[in-house]
PyMOL commands that place a pseudoatom at each C-alpha (Angstrom):
pseudoatom trace, name=CA, resn=MET, resi=1, chain=A, elem=C, hetatm=0, pos=[10.184, -35.863, -21.421]
pseudoatom trace, name=CA, resn=GLU, resi=2, chain=A, elem=C, hetatm=0, pos=[8.207, -36.355, -18.323]
pseudoatom trace, name=CA, resn=LEU, resi=3, chain=A, elem=C, hetatm=0, pos=[7.390, -33.236, -16.506]
pseudoatom trace, name=CA, resn=ASN, resi=4, chain=A, elem=C, hetatm=0, pos=[7.628, -33.809, -12.666]
pseudoatom trace, name=CA, resn=GLN, resi=5, chain=A, elem=C, hetatm=0, pos=[6.233, -30.344, -11.285]
pseudoatom trace, name=CA, resn=HIS, resi=6, chain=A, elem=C, hetatm=0, pos=[4.344, -29.521, -8.234]
pseudoatom trace, name=CA, resn=ILE, resi=7, chain=A, elem=C, hetatm=0, pos=[4.856, -25.981, -7.675]
pseudoatom trace, name=CA, resn=LYS, resi=8, chain=A, elem=C, hetatm=0, pos=[2.031, -24.029, -6.344]
pseudoatom trace, name=CA, resn=ILE, resi=9, chain=A, elem=C, hetatm=0, pos=[1.173, -20.331, -7.077]
pseudoatom trace, name=CA, resn=ALA, resi=10, chain=A, elem=C, hetatm=0, pos=[0.052, -17.821, -4.390]
pseudoatom trace, name=CA, resn=VAL, resi=11, chain=A, elem=C, hetatm=0, pos=[-0.710, -14.148, -4.291]
pseudoatom trace, name=CA, resn=ASP, resi=12, chain=A, elem=C, hetatm=0, pos=[0.166, -11.790, -1.497]
pseudoatom trace, name=CA, resn=ALA, resi=13, chain=A, elem=C, hetatm=0, pos=[-1.239, -8.290, -0.996]
pseudoatom trace, name=CA, resn=ILE, resi=14, chain=A, elem=C, hetatm=0, pos=[0.579, -5.522, 0.721]
pseudoatom trace, name=CA, resn=VAL, resi=15, chain=A, elem=C, hetatm=0, pos=[-1.864, -2.903, 1.441]
pseudoatom trace, name=CA, resn=PHE, resi=16, chain=A, elem=C, hetatm=0, pos=[-0.669, 0.486, 2.677]
pseudoatom trace, name=CA, resn=GLY, resi=17, chain=A, elem=C, hetatm=0, pos=[-2.716, 2.895, 4.934]
pseudoatom trace, name=CA, resn=TYR, resi=18, chain=A, elem=C, hetatm=0, pos=[-1.951, 6.037, 6.381]
pseudoatom trace, name=CA, resn=GLN, resi=19, chain=A, elem=C, hetatm=0, pos=[-3.054, 7.685, 9.777]
pseudoatom trace, name=CA, resn=GLU, resi=20, chain=A, elem=C, hetatm=0, pos=[-1.605, 10.257, 12.123]
pseudoatom trace, name=CA, resn=ASN, resi=21, chain=A, elem=C, hetatm=0, pos=[1.773, 10.554, 10.213]
pseudoatom trace, name=CA, resn=SER, resi=22, chain=A, elem=C, hetatm=0, pos=[2.149, 6.982, 10.242]
pseudoatom trace, name=CA, resn=LEU, resi=23, chain=A, elem=C, hetatm=0, pos=[2.515, 4.590, 7.125]
pseudoatom trace, name=CA, resn=ASN, resi=24, chain=A, elem=C, hetatm=0, pos=[0.772, 1.222, 7.964]
pseudoatom trace, name=CA, resn=VAL, resi=25, chain=A, elem=C, hetatm=0, pos=[0.431, -2.139, 6.416]
pseudoatom trace, name=CA, resn=LEU, resi=26, chain=A, elem=C, hetatm=0, pos=[-2.467, -4.574, 6.860]
pseudoatom trace, name=CA, resn=LEU, resi=27, chain=A, elem=C, hetatm=0, pos=[-1.451, -7.895, 8.412]
pseudoatom trace, name=CA, resn=ILE, resi=28, chain=A, elem=C, hetatm=0, pos=[-3.521, -10.959, 9.426]
pseudoatom trace, name=CA, resn=LYS, resi=29, chain=A, elem=C, hetatm=0, pos=[-2.782, -13.683, 11.914]
pseudoatom trace, name=CA, resn=GLN, resi=30, chain=A, elem=C, hetatm=0, pos=[-2.604, -17.227, 10.741]
pseudoatom trace, name=CA, resn=LYS, resi=31, chain=A, elem=C, hetatm=0, pos=[-5.482, -19.411, 12.128]
pseudoatom trace, name=CA, resn=TYR, resi=32, chain=A, elem=C, hetatm=0, pos=[-4.147, -22.846, 11.152]
pseudoatom trace, name=CA, resn=GLY, resi=33, chain=A, elem=C, hetatm=0, pos=[-1.022, -25.003, 10.459]
pseudoatom trace, name=CA, resn=ALA, resi=34, chain=A, elem=C, hetatm=0, pos=[2.615, -24.764, 11.646]
pseudoatom trace, name=CA, resn=LEU, resi=35, chain=A, elem=C, hetatm=0, pos=[2.580, -21.098, 11.346]
pseudoatom trace, name=CA, resn=LYS, resi=36, chain=A, elem=C, hetatm=0, pos=[-0.642, -20.674, 13.325]
pseudoatom trace, name=CA, resn=ASN, resi=37, chain=A, elem=C, hetatm=0, pos=[-0.574, -17.300, 15.326]
pseudoatom trace, name=CA, resn=GLN, resi=38, chain=A, elem=C, hetatm=0, pos=[2.012, -15.755, 13.316]
pseudoatom trace, name=CA, resn=TRP, resi=39, chain=A, elem=C, hetatm=0, pos=[1.345, -12.419, 11.432]
pseudoatom trace, name=CA, resn=ALA, resi=40, chain=A, elem=C, hetatm=0, pos=[1.571, -12.298, 7.604]
pseudoatom trace, name=CA, resn=LEU, resi=41, chain=A, elem=C, hetatm=0, pos=[0.310, -10.241, 4.688]
pseudoatom trace, name=CA, resn=VAL, resi=42, chain=A, elem=C, hetatm=0, pos=[-2.923, -11.044, 3.298]
pseudoatom trace, name=CA, resn=GLY, resi=43, chain=A, elem=C, hetatm=0, pos=[-2.764, -13.648, 0.761]
pseudoatom trace, name=CA, resn=GLY, resi=44, chain=A, elem=C, hetatm=0, pos=[-3.173, -17.364, -0.344]
pseudoatom trace, name=CA, resn=PHE, resi=45, chain=A, elem=C, hetatm=0, pos=[-3.119, -19.800, -3.057]
pseudoatom trace, name=CA, resn=VAL, resi=46, chain=A, elem=C, hetatm=0, pos=[-4.425, -19.321, -6.500]
pseudoatom trace, name=CA, resn=LYS, resi=47, chain=A, elem=C, hetatm=0, pos=[-7.426, -21.841, -7.383]
pseudoatom trace, name=CA, resn=ASP, resi=48, chain=A, elem=C, hetatm=0, pos=[-7.608, -23.642, -10.471]
pseudoatom trace, name=CA, resn=GLY, resi=49, chain=A, elem=C, hetatm=0, pos=[-9.105, -21.570, -13.394]
pseudoatom trace, name=CA, resn=GLU, resi=50, chain=A, elem=C, hetatm=0, pos=[-8.815, -18.450, -11.402]
pseudoatom trace, name=CA, resn=THR, resi=51, chain=A, elem=C, hetatm=0, pos=[-6.589, -15.416, -12.592]
pseudoatom trace, name=CA, resn=LEU, resi=52, chain=A, elem=C, hetatm=0, pos=[-4.145, -13.884, -10.437]
pseudoatom trace, name=CA, resn=HIS, resi=53, chain=A, elem=C, hetatm=0, pos=[-6.191, -10.496, -10.012]
pseudoatom trace, name=CA, resn=THR, resi=54, chain=A, elem=C, hetatm=0, pos=[-9.388, -12.461, -9.049]
pseudoatom trace, name=CA, resn=ALA, resi=55, chain=A, elem=C, hetatm=0, pos=[-7.340, -14.579, -6.451]
pseudoatom trace, name=CA, resn=VAL, resi=56, chain=A, elem=C, hetatm=0, pos=[-5.790, -11.493, -4.766]
pseudoatom trace, name=CA, resn=ASN, resi=57, chain=A, elem=C, hetatm=0, pos=[-9.145, -9.645, -4.489]
pseudoatom trace, name=CA, resn=ARG, resi=58, chain=A, elem=C, hetatm=0, pos=[-10.787, -12.940, -3.258]
pseudoatom trace, name=CA, resn=GLU, resi=59, chain=A, elem=C, hetatm=0, pos=[-8.040, -13.103, -0.420]
pseudoatom trace, name=CA, resn=LEU, resi=60, chain=A, elem=C, hetatm=0, pos=[-8.527, -9.584, 0.443]
pseudoatom trace, name=CA, resn=ALA, resi=61, chain=A, elem=C, hetatm=0, pos=[-12.329, -10.085, 0.961]
pseudoatom trace, name=CA, resn=GLU, resi=62, chain=A, elem=C, hetatm=0, pos=[-11.930, -13.522, 2.552]
pseudoatom trace, name=CA, resn=GLU, resi=63, chain=A, elem=C, hetatm=0, pos=[-9.258, -12.819, 4.956]
pseudoatom trace, name=CA, resn=ALA, resi=64, chain=A, elem=C, hetatm=0, pos=[-9.659, -8.951, 5.855]
pseudoatom trace, name=CA, resn=GLY, resi=65, chain=A, elem=C, hetatm=0, pos=[-13.212, -8.179, 4.729]
pseudoatom trace, name=CA, resn=ILE, resi=66, chain=A, elem=C, hetatm=0, pos=[-12.259, -5.451, 2.432]
pseudoatom trace, name=CA, resn=LYS, resi=67, chain=A, elem=C, hetatm=0, pos=[-12.401, -4.371, -1.257]
pseudoatom trace, name=CA, resn=VAL, resi=68, chain=A, elem=C, hetatm=0, pos=[-9.812, -2.032, -2.649]
pseudoatom trace, name=CA, resn=ASN, resi=69, chain=A, elem=C, hetatm=0, pos=[-10.045, 0.111, -5.884]
pseudoatom trace, name=CA, resn=TYR, resi=70, chain=A, elem=C, hetatm=0, pos=[-6.644, -0.250, -7.265]
pseudoatom trace, name=CA, resn=LEU, resi=71, chain=A, elem=C, hetatm=0, pos=[-3.971, -2.987, -7.067]
pseudoatom trace, name=CA, resn=GLU, resi=72, chain=A, elem=C, hetatm=0, pos=[-0.525, -2.989, -8.801]
pseudoatom trace, name=CA, resn=GLN, resi=73, chain=A, elem=C, hetatm=0, pos=[1.511, -5.933, -9.278]
pseudoatom trace, name=CA, resn=LEU, resi=74, chain=A, elem=C, hetatm=0, pos=[4.890, -5.647, -7.513]
pseudoatom trace, name=CA, resn=TYR, resi=75, chain=A, elem=C, hetatm=0, pos=[7.084, -8.717, -8.183]
pseudoatom trace, name=CA, resn=THR, resi=76, chain=A, elem=C, hetatm=0, pos=[7.325, -12.341, -8.258]
pseudoatom trace, name=CA, resn=PHE, resi=77, chain=A, elem=C, hetatm=0, pos=[8.986, -14.037, -5.389]
pseudoatom trace, name=CA, resn=GLY, resi=78, chain=A, elem=C, hetatm=0, pos=[10.184, -17.493, -5.800]
pseudoatom trace, name=CA, resn=ASP, resi=79, chain=A, elem=C, hetatm=0, pos=[14.069, -17.571, -5.929]
pseudoatom trace, name=CA, resn=ASP, resi=80, chain=A, elem=C, hetatm=0, pos=[14.087, -19.172, -2.460]
pseudoatom trace, name=CA, resn=VAL, resi=81, chain=A, elem=C, hetatm=0, pos=[12.463, -22.475, -3.099]
pseudoatom trace, name=CA, resn=ASN, resi=82, chain=A, elem=C, hetatm=0, pos=[12.163, -22.914, 0.680]
pseudoatom trace, name=CA, resn=ARG, resi=83, chain=A, elem=C, hetatm=0, pos=[10.328, -19.667, 1.168]
pseudoatom trace, name=CA, resn=ASP, resi=84, chain=A, elem=C, hetatm=0, pos=[7.310, -21.723, 2.297]
pseudoatom trace, name=CA, resn=PRO, resi=85, chain=A, elem=C, hetatm=0, pos=[8.064, -24.694, 4.713]
pseudoatom trace, name=CA, resn=ARG, resi=86, chain=A, elem=C, hetatm=0, pos=[5.144, -26.662, 3.368]
pseudoatom trace, name=CA, resn=PHE, resi=87, chain=A, elem=C, hetatm=0, pos=[6.199, -26.967, -0.266]
pseudoatom trace, name=CA, resn=GLN, resi=88, chain=A, elem=C, hetatm=0, pos=[7.511, -24.983, -3.081]
pseudoatom trace, name=CA, resn=VAL, resi=89, chain=A, elem=C, hetatm=0, pos=[5.489, -21.804, -3.714]
pseudoatom trace, name=CA, resn=ILE, resi=90, chain=A, elem=C, hetatm=0, pos=[5.891, -19.005, -6.168]
pseudoatom trace, name=CA, resn=SER, resi=91, chain=A, elem=C, hetatm=0, pos=[3.957, -15.834, -4.948]
pseudoatom trace, name=CA, resn=VAL, resi=92, chain=A, elem=C, hetatm=0, pos=[2.966, -12.900, -7.028]
pseudoatom trace, name=CA, resn=ALA, resi=93, chain=A, elem=C, hetatm=0, pos=[2.846, -9.830, -4.892]
pseudoatom trace, name=CA, resn=TYR, resi=94, chain=A, elem=C, hetatm=0, pos=[0.419, -6.779, -5.288]
pseudoatom trace, name=CA, resn=PHE, resi=95, chain=A, elem=C, hetatm=0, pos=[0.229, -3.549, -3.515]
pseudoatom trace, name=CA, resn=ALA, resi=96, chain=A, elem=C, hetatm=0, pos=[-2.405, -1.112, -2.799]
pseudoatom trace, name=CA, resn=LEU, resi=97, chain=A, elem=C, hetatm=0, pos=[-2.776, 2.208, -1.311]
pseudoatom trace, name=CA, resn=VAL, resi=98, chain=A, elem=C, hetatm=0, pos=[-6.088, 2.937, 0.562]
pseudoatom trace, name=CA, resn=ASN, resi=99, chain=A, elem=C, hetatm=0, pos=[-7.673, 5.491, 2.967]
pseudoatom trace, name=CA, resn=SER, resi=100, chain=A, elem=C, hetatm=0, pos=[-7.591, 3.162, 6.038]
pseudoatom trace, name=CA, resn=THR, resi=101, chain=A, elem=C, hetatm=0, pos=[-9.812, 5.487, 7.967]
pseudoatom trace, name=CA, resn=LYS, resi=102, chain=A, elem=C, hetatm=0, pos=[-12.565, 4.587, 5.583]
pseudoatom trace, name=CA, resn=LEU, resi=103, chain=A, elem=C, hetatm=0, pos=[-12.076, 0.727, 5.700]
pseudoatom trace, name=CA, resn=ILE, resi=104, chain=A, elem=C, hetatm=0, pos=[-13.609, -1.833, 8.166]
pseudoatom trace, name=CA, resn=ILE, resi=105, chain=A, elem=C, hetatm=0, pos=[-11.449, -4.848, 8.448]
pseudoatom trace, name=CA, resn=LYS, resi=106, chain=A, elem=C, hetatm=0, pos=[-12.793, -8.068, 9.605]
pseudoatom trace, name=CA, resn=ALA, resi=107, chain=A, elem=C, hetatm=0, pos=[-10.841, -11.380, 9.782]
pseudoatom trace, name=CA, resn=ASP, resi=108, chain=A, elem=C, hetatm=0, pos=[-12.365, -14.432, 8.088]
pseudoatom trace, name=CA, resn=THR, resi=109, chain=A, elem=C, hetatm=0, pos=[-11.688, -17.797, 6.740]
pseudoatom trace, name=CA, resn=ASP, resi=110, chain=A, elem=C, hetatm=0, pos=[-8.073, -18.858, 7.787]
pseudoatom trace, name=CA, resn=ALA, resi=111, chain=A, elem=C, hetatm=0, pos=[-7.284, -15.666, 9.417]
pseudoatom trace, name=CA, resn=GLU, resi=112, chain=A, elem=C, hetatm=0, pos=[-7.563, -15.376, 13.240]
pseudoatom trace, name=CA, resn=ASP, resi=113, chain=A, elem=C, hetatm=0, pos=[-7.314, -11.601, 13.324]
pseudoatom trace, name=CA, resn=ALA, resi=114, chain=A, elem=C, hetatm=0, pos=[-6.649, -8.695, 11.034]
pseudoatom trace, name=CA, resn=GLN, resi=115, chain=A, elem=C, hetatm=0, pos=[-4.955, -5.390, 12.079]
pseudoatom trace, name=CA, resn=TRP, resi=116, chain=A, elem=C, hetatm=0, pos=[-3.005, -2.299, 10.881]
pseudoatom trace, name=CA, resn=PHE, resi=117, chain=A, elem=C, hetatm=0, pos=[0.574, -2.021, 11.991]
pseudoatom trace, name=CA, resn=PRO, resi=118, chain=A, elem=C, hetatm=0, pos=[3.166, 0.838, 11.430]
pseudoatom trace, name=CA, resn=VAL, resi=119, chain=A, elem=C, hetatm=0, pos=[5.734, -0.391, 8.896]
pseudoatom trace, name=CA, resn=ASN, resi=120, chain=A, elem=C, hetatm=0, pos=[8.466, 0.722, 11.263]
pseudoatom trace, name=CA, resn=ASP, resi=121, chain=A, elem=C, hetatm=0, pos=[7.039, -1.157, 14.227]
pseudoatom trace, name=CA, resn=LEU, resi=122, chain=A, elem=C, hetatm=0, pos=[6.073, -4.766, 12.958]
pseudoatom trace, name=CA, resn=PRO, resi=123, chain=A, elem=C, hetatm=0, pos=[5.788, -8.156, 14.430]
pseudoatom trace, name=CA, resn=LYS, resi=124, chain=A, elem=C, hetatm=0, pos=[7.897, -10.909, 13.124]
pseudoatom trace, name=CA, resn=LEU, resi=125, chain=A, elem=C, hetatm=0, pos=[6.327, -11.870, 9.862]
pseudoatom trace, name=CA, resn=ALA, resi=126, chain=A, elem=C, hetatm=0, pos=[5.731, -15.422, 8.415]
pseudoatom trace, name=CA, resn=PHE, resi=127, chain=A, elem=C, hetatm=0, pos=[7.436, -16.867, 5.227]
pseudoatom trace, name=CA, resn=ASP, resi=128, chain=A, elem=C, hetatm=0, pos=[9.590, -14.083, 3.428]
pseudoatom trace, name=CA, resn=HIS, resi=129, chain=A, elem=C, hetatm=0, pos=[6.832, -11.469, 3.899]
pseudoatom trace, name=CA, resn=GLN, resi=130, chain=A, elem=C, hetatm=0, pos=[9.261, -9.049, 5.328]
pseudoatom trace, name=CA, resn=LEU, resi=131, chain=A, elem=C, hetatm=0, pos=[11.297, -9.069, 2.236]
pseudoatom trace, name=CA, resn=ILE, resi=132, chain=A, elem=C, hetatm=0, pos=[8.235, -8.623, 0.139]
pseudoatom trace, name=CA, resn=LEU, resi=133, chain=A, elem=C, hetatm=0, pos=[7.094, -5.629, 2.354]
pseudoatom trace, name=CA, resn=ASN, resi=134, chain=A, elem=C, hetatm=0, pos=[10.461, -4.087, 2.067]
pseudoatom trace, name=CA, resn=THR, resi=135, chain=A, elem=C, hetatm=0, pos=[10.261, -4.367, -1.660]
pseudoatom trace, name=CA, resn=ALA, resi=136, chain=A, elem=C, hetatm=0, pos=[6.863, -2.724, -1.770]
pseudoatom trace, name=CA, resn=LYS, resi=137, chain=A, elem=C, hetatm=0, pos=[8.171, 0.153, 0.599]
pseudoatom trace, name=CA, resn=GLN, resi=138, chain=A, elem=C, hetatm=0, pos=[11.007, 0.710, -1.950]
pseudoatom trace, name=CA, resn=ARG, resi=139, chain=A, elem=C, hetatm=0, pos=[8.776, 0.816, -4.997]
pseudoatom trace, name=CA, resn=LEU, resi=140, chain=A, elem=C, hetatm=0, pos=[6.523, 3.267, -3.103]
pseudoatom trace, name=CA, resn=LYS, resi=141, chain=A, elem=C, hetatm=0, pos=[9.347, 5.565, -2.429]
pseudoatom trace, name=CA, resn=ASN, resi=142, chain=A, elem=C, hetatm=0, pos=[10.565, 5.294, -6.062]
pseudoatom trace, name=CA, resn=LYS, resi=143, chain=A, elem=C, hetatm=0, pos=[7.135, 6.145, -7.627]
pseudoatom trace, name=CA, resn=LEU, resi=144, chain=A, elem=C, hetatm=0, pos=[6.859, 9.199, -5.525]
pseudoatom trace, name=CA, resn=THR, resi=145, chain=A, elem=C, hetatm=0, pos=[9.575, 10.882, -7.648]
pseudoatom trace, name=CA, resn=TYR, resi=146, chain=A, elem=C, hetatm=0, pos=[7.727, 10.340, -10.998]
pseudoatom trace, name=CA, resn=GLN, resi=147, chain=A, elem=C, hetatm=0, pos=[3.979, 9.641, -10.131]
pseudoatom trace, name=CA, resn=PRO, resi=148, chain=A, elem=C, hetatm=0, pos=[2.381, 11.456, -7.246]
pseudoatom trace, name=CA, resn=ILE, resi=149, chain=A, elem=C, hetatm=0, pos=[0.482, 8.469, -5.899]
pseudoatom trace, name=CA, resn=GLY, resi=150, chain=A, elem=C, hetatm=0, pos=[0.029, 9.388, -1.982]
pseudoatom trace, name=CA, resn=PHE, resi=151, chain=A, elem=C, hetatm=0, pos=[-3.537, 10.855, -2.537]
pseudoatom trace, name=CA, resn=ASP, resi=152, chain=A, elem=C, hetatm=0, pos=[-5.011, 7.520, -2.251]
pseudoatom trace, name=CA, resn=LEU, resi=153, chain=A, elem=C, hetatm=0, pos=[-3.904, 7.300, 1.268]
pseudoatom trace, name=CA, resn=LEU, resi=154, chain=A, elem=C, hetatm=0, pos=[-5.418, 10.594, 2.217]
pseudoatom trace, name=CA, resn=PRO, resi=155, chain=A, elem=C, hetatm=0, pos=[-9.051, 11.800, 2.833]
pseudoatom trace, name=CA, resn=LYS, resi=156, chain=A, elem=C, hetatm=0, pos=[-10.900, 13.353, -0.059]
pseudoatom trace, name=CA, resn=GLU, resi=157, chain=A, elem=C, hetatm=0, pos=[-10.322, 16.743, 1.314]
pseudoatom trace, name=CA, resn=PHE, resi=158, chain=A, elem=C, hetatm=0, pos=[-6.997, 17.358, 3.285]
pseudoatom trace, name=CA, resn=LEU, resi=159, chain=A, elem=C, hetatm=0, pos=[-4.605, 20.048, 4.637]
pseudoatom trace, name=CA, resn=PHE, resi=160, chain=A, elem=C, hetatm=0, pos=[-1.558, 20.632, 2.452]
pseudoatom trace, name=CA, resn=SER, resi=161, chain=A, elem=C, hetatm=0, pos=[0.474, 20.026, 5.479]
pseudoatom trace, name=CA, resn=GLU, resi=162, chain=A, elem=C, hetatm=0, pos=[-0.884, 16.563, 5.634]
pseudoatom trace, name=CA, resn=LEU, resi=163, chain=A, elem=C, hetatm=0, pos=[0.235, 16.012, 2.197]
pseudoatom trace, name=CA, resn=GLU, resi=164, chain=A, elem=C, hetatm=0, pos=[3.515, 17.186, 3.008]
pseudoatom trace, name=CA, resn=ASN, resi=165, chain=A, elem=C, hetatm=0, pos=[3.846, 15.063, 6.031]
pseudoatom trace, name=CA, resn=LEU, resi=166, chain=A, elem=C, hetatm=0, pos=[2.730, 12.098, 4.115]
pseudoatom trace, name=CA, resn=TYR, resi=167, chain=A, elem=C, hetatm=0, pos=[5.595, 12.493, 1.677]
pseudoatom trace, name=CA, resn=CYS, resi=168, chain=A, elem=C, hetatm=0, pos=[7.994, 12.912, 4.695]
pseudoatom trace, name=CA, resn=THR, resi=169, chain=A, elem=C, hetatm=0, pos=[6.863, 9.710, 6.229]
pseudoatom trace, name=CA, resn=ILE, resi=170, chain=A, elem=C, hetatm=0, pos=[7.109, 7.591, 3.058]
pseudoatom trace, name=CA, resn=LEU, resi=171, chain=A, elem=C, hetatm=0, pos=[10.471, 8.996, 2.110]
pseudoatom trace, name=CA, resn=GLU, resi=172, chain=A, elem=C, hetatm=0, pos=[11.725, 8.973, 5.661]
pseudoatom trace, name=CA, resn=LYS, resi=173, chain=A, elem=C, hetatm=0, pos=[13.317, 12.407, 5.144]
pseudoatom trace, name=CA, resn=GLU, resi=174, chain=A, elem=C, hetatm=0, pos=[12.216, 16.006, 5.673]
pseudoatom trace, name=CA, resn=ILE, resi=175, chain=A, elem=C, hetatm=0, pos=[11.283, 17.553, 2.432]
pseudoatom trace, name=CA, resn=ASP, resi=176, chain=A, elem=C, hetatm=0, pos=[11.729, 21.149, 1.041]
pseudoatom trace, name=CA, resn=ARG, resi=177, chain=A, elem=C, hetatm=0, pos=[8.149, 22.104, 1.796]
pseudoatom trace, name=CA, resn=ARG, resi=178, chain=A, elem=C, hetatm=0, pos=[8.234, 25.348, -0.126]
pseudoatom trace, name=CA, resn=ASN, resi=179, chain=A, elem=C, hetatm=0, pos=[9.623, 23.799, -3.230]
pseudoatom trace, name=CA, resn=PHE, resi=180, chain=A, elem=C, hetatm=0, pos=[7.110, 20.797, -2.993]
pseudoatom trace, name=CA, resn=ARG, resi=181, chain=A, elem=C, hetatm=0, pos=[4.209, 22.979, -2.531]
pseudoatom trace, name=CA, resn=LYS, resi=182, chain=A, elem=C, hetatm=0, pos=[4.999, 25.190, -5.779]
pseudoatom trace, name=CA, resn=LYS, resi=183, chain=A, elem=C, hetatm=0, pos=[5.715, 22.191, -7.729]
pseudoatom trace, name=CA, resn=ILE, resi=184, chain=A, elem=C, hetatm=0, pos=[2.512, 20.378, -6.787]
pseudoatom trace, name=CA, resn=LEU, resi=185, chain=A, elem=C, hetatm=0, pos=[0.409, 23.248, -7.243]
pseudoatom trace, name=CA, resn=SER, resi=186, chain=A, elem=C, hetatm=0, pos=[2.051, 24.104, -10.727]
pseudoatom trace, name=CA, resn=PHE, resi=187, chain=A, elem=C, hetatm=0, pos=[0.929, 20.737, -11.973]
pseudoatom trace, name=CA, resn=GLY, resi=188, chain=A, elem=C, hetatm=0, pos=[-2.815, 21.578, -11.057]
pseudoatom trace, name=CA, resn=ILE, resi=189, chain=A, elem=C, hetatm=0, pos=[-3.438, 18.264, -9.537]
pseudoatom trace, name=CA, resn=VAL, resi=190, chain=A, elem=C, hetatm=0, pos=[-4.313, 19.593, -6.206]
pseudoatom trace, name=CA, resn=GLU, resi=191, chain=A, elem=C, hetatm=0, pos=[-6.820, 22.362, -5.878]
pseudoatom trace, name=CA, resn=GLU, resi=192, chain=A, elem=C, hetatm=0, pos=[-7.597, 24.526, -3.104]
pseudoatom trace, name=CA, resn=THR, resi=193, chain=A, elem=C, hetatm=0, pos=[-11.297, 24.372, -1.711]
pseudoatom trace, name=CA, resn=GLU, resi=194, chain=A, elem=C, hetatm=0, pos=[-13.334, 27.124, 0.216]
pseudoatom trace, name=CA, resn=LYS, resi=195, chain=A, elem=C, hetatm=0, pos=[-13.307, 24.995, 3.246]
pseudoatom trace, name=CA, resn=PHE, resi=196, chain=A, elem=C, hetatm=0, pos=[-11.220, 25.115, 6.272]
pseudoatom trace, name=CA, resn=GLY, resi=197, chain=A, elem=C, hetatm=0, pos=[-9.622, 22.265, 8.285]
pseudoatom trace, name=CA, resn=ASN, resi=198, chain=A, elem=C, hetatm=0, pos=[-9.170, 21.798, 11.883]
pseudoatom trace, name=CA, resn=LYS, resi=199, chain=A, elem=C, hetatm=0, pos=[-5.718, 23.114, 12.695]
pseudoatom trace, name=CA, resn=LYS, resi=200, chain=A, elem=C, hetatm=0, pos=[-4.614, 22.743, 16.214]
pseudoatom trace, name=CA, resn=ASN, resi=201, chain=A, elem=C, hetatm=0, pos=[-2.273, 25.491, 16.285]
pseudoatom trace, name=CA, resn=GLY, resi=202, chain=A, elem=C, hetatm=0, pos=[-2.260, 29.045, 14.360]
pseudoatom trace, name=CA, resn=ARG, resi=203, chain=A, elem=C, hetatm=0, pos=[-4.855, 30.215, 11.749]
pseudoatom trace, name=CA, resn=PRO, resi=204, chain=A, elem=C, hetatm=0, pos=[-7.417, 27.915, 10.255]
pseudoatom trace, name=CA, resn=ALA, resi=205, chain=A, elem=C, hetatm=0, pos=[-5.893, 26.498, 6.863]
pseudoatom trace, name=CA, resn=LYS, resi=206, chain=A, elem=C, hetatm=0, pos=[-7.822, 25.834, 3.631]
pseudoatom trace, name=CA, resn=LEU, resi=207, chain=A, elem=C, hetatm=0, pos=[-8.540, 22.340, 2.834]
pseudoatom trace, name=CA, resn=PHE, resi=208, chain=A, elem=C, hetatm=0, pos=[-7.498, 20.980, -0.763]
pseudoatom trace, name=CA, resn=LYS, resi=209, chain=A, elem=C, hetatm=0, pos=[-8.609, 18.173, -2.947]
pseudoatom trace, name=CA, resn=PHE, resi=210, chain=A, elem=C, hetatm=0, pos=[-7.136, 15.939, -5.561]
pseudoatom trace, name=CA, resn=ASN, resi=211, chain=A, elem=C, hetatm=0, pos=[-7.998, 16.738, -9.513]
pseudoatom trace, name=CA, resn=LYS, resi=212, chain=A, elem=C, hetatm=0, pos=[-7.928, 13.240, -10.695]
pseudoatom trace, name=CA, resn=LEU, resi=213, chain=A, elem=C, hetatm=0, pos=[-8.833, 14.166, -14.347]
pseudoatom trace, name=CA, resn=LYS, resi=214, chain=A, elem=C, hetatm=0, pos=[-5.934, 16.459, -14.413]
pseudoatom trace, name=CA, resn=TYR, resi=215, chain=A, elem=C, hetatm=0, pos=[-3.671, 13.854, -12.816]
pseudoatom trace, name=CA, resn=ASN, resi=216, chain=A, elem=C, hetatm=0, pos=[-4.810, 11.074, -15.337]
pseudoatom trace, name=CA, resn=LYS, resi=217, chain=A, elem=C, hetatm=0, pos=[-3.961, 13.291, -18.140]
pseudoatom trace, name=CA, resn=LEU, resi=218, chain=A, elem=C, hetatm=0, pos=[-0.398, 14.173, -16.883]
pseudoatom trace, name=CA, resn=THR, resi=219, chain=A, elem=C, hetatm=0, pos=[0.069, 10.556, -16.037]
pseudoatom trace, name=CA, resn=LYS, resi=220, chain=A, elem=C, hetatm=0, pos=[-0.561, 9.566, -19.812]
pseudoatom trace, name=CA, resn=GLU, resi=221, chain=A, elem=C, hetatm=0, pos=[1.591, 12.396, -21.059]
pseudoatom trace, name=CA, resn=GLY, resi=222, chain=A, elem=C, hetatm=0, pos=[4.328, 11.502, -18.634]
pseudoatom trace, name=CA, resn=PHE, resi=223, chain=A, elem=C, hetatm=0, pos=[5.966, 13.858, -16.167]
pseudoatom trace, name=CA, resn=ILE, resi=224, chain=A, elem=C, hetatm=0, pos=[8.835, 14.040, -13.664]
pseudoatom trace, name=CA, resn=PHE, resi=225, chain=A, elem=C, hetatm=0, pos=[8.134, 15.193, -10.148]
pseudoatom trace, name=CA, resn=ASP, resi=226, chain=A, elem=C, hetatm=0, pos=[11.628, 16.187, -8.545]
pseudoatom trace, name=CA, resn=ILE, resi=227, chain=A, elem=C, hetatm=0, pos=[11.559, 16.328, -4.772]
pseudoatom trace, name=CA, resn=TYR, resi=228, chain=A, elem=C, hetatm=0, pos=[13.986, 18.255, -2.878]
pseudoatom trace, name=CA, resn=PHE, resi=229, chain=A, elem=C, hetatm=0, pos=[14.868, 17.516, 0.618]
pseudoatom trace, name=CA, resn=ALA, resi=230, chain=A, elem=C, hetatm=0, pos=[15.552, 20.065, 3.508]
for i in range(1, 230): cmd.bond("trace and resi %d" % i, "trace and resi %d" % (i + 1))
show_as sticks, trace
zoom trace
């Protein structure tokens, strides 16, 4: 049986950042081809002999000038054989959470520009990247209920109100803050420091930090984090 196959494999990266109560995503502007000047997720084709993980990290470095500590495989997109106007492409998508205030992005190779955009105020995206982004947003919401992952989006030390606001932003709902604080602190994954943050109104508030060792232990054991809404 003769195999007539010319499918290409690509990787795409949904990189989430958070700043000033806004969940943002990193986009690049296409430099060449029929989709020139269109905004898209960071990504590209997998080279021969290259692993998926190597490919997505290479694309992040080449197109946006960044390196991320953690990437989680999201989903494989290929049910629509015409998702790429050039040829049939299957894309393996990954998502990452980063402290965007600490990253310096720089467009390179086939990217004309690289910028952060609020997820609720995006330009029209190339290919099926809006579908990929929507899938990543839903995965992020779901994970918050069983794995507190938002700490990667915050500075090393943060106000507890900033953590609360982060959850409200991602979930797009107002949470029961009193219950949230009680549960988070009961797990021991957040610790109060002796430092105070710059609070605009009211008394200065203590800063908190993330206890990664405790978090990793609880993750291995498995735990459920129920979130109640106001």
